[in-house]
Structures are given as structure tokens and as C-alpha cells.
C-alpha positions, 0 to 999 in steps of 0.5 A: 376352757374349751373353745366353742364352735360357733354355727354361723347363721344364714343371712336372710335376704329379702327380695321384692315381689318383682325379683321373686317373679323374675326368678320364677319365670327364669326357673320355668324357662330352665326347668327342662335343663336343670334341677330345682336344687341346682337352680336354687343353689345357683341363685342362693335361694333356699329350696323350701322358700322356692317351694313356698313361692311356687305355692303362692304363684299357684294360688295367685299371689305371684301372678304369671302375667301381672294383674290382667286376665287374658280374654278370648276374642269372640267374633261379633255378629254384624248388626242387622239394619232395620227398614224405617217404620212408616210414620204413625202420626204427624203434627201440623202447626 
């Protein structure tokens, strides 16, 4: 009987949403210095999985800055003070 070669499976690692967001931010900061393949290999992430994370981030599942939306501050014009109106009627008891 001939021994069969056993192909080892890659261990599935589940990451939390925070870990995924941290890896995406780390990649954004290192994007100019390293390739995506090297980054994935160094962090033990399959490239297809990383591309899926990037797609989800683009669609809003993994927001870059949490769930808050940055708003532009617009100057508010000052409130004009109006002179009091003359008395229309007065009641004496």
C-alpha cells in the first residue's frame, strides 16, 4: 500500500471588526512602502480576504472613522436685533 500525501489545510482565523479595521489602517499607512502581497504575507492574511475587506470598507461596512460623519463648519450670520414695536394696546384694571 502506497502512503498518501496529505495536503494540510490552512487554519481559518477569525478576526474581530476592530482587528480588520486596524489592519486596513496599517495598510493605508504602509501602502507607498510595501506591496499588497508582502503586507498580506507579513500579517498572515489571504490576499482574496484582504481584497474583500477593502471592498467592504469602500461600501461602508468597515468605516474609516467609526460611525460618525465629519461635518463642515459654516459660519453663522449674527442675529439682527430688532427695535421693540410700539405698544398696540394697554389694559387698565
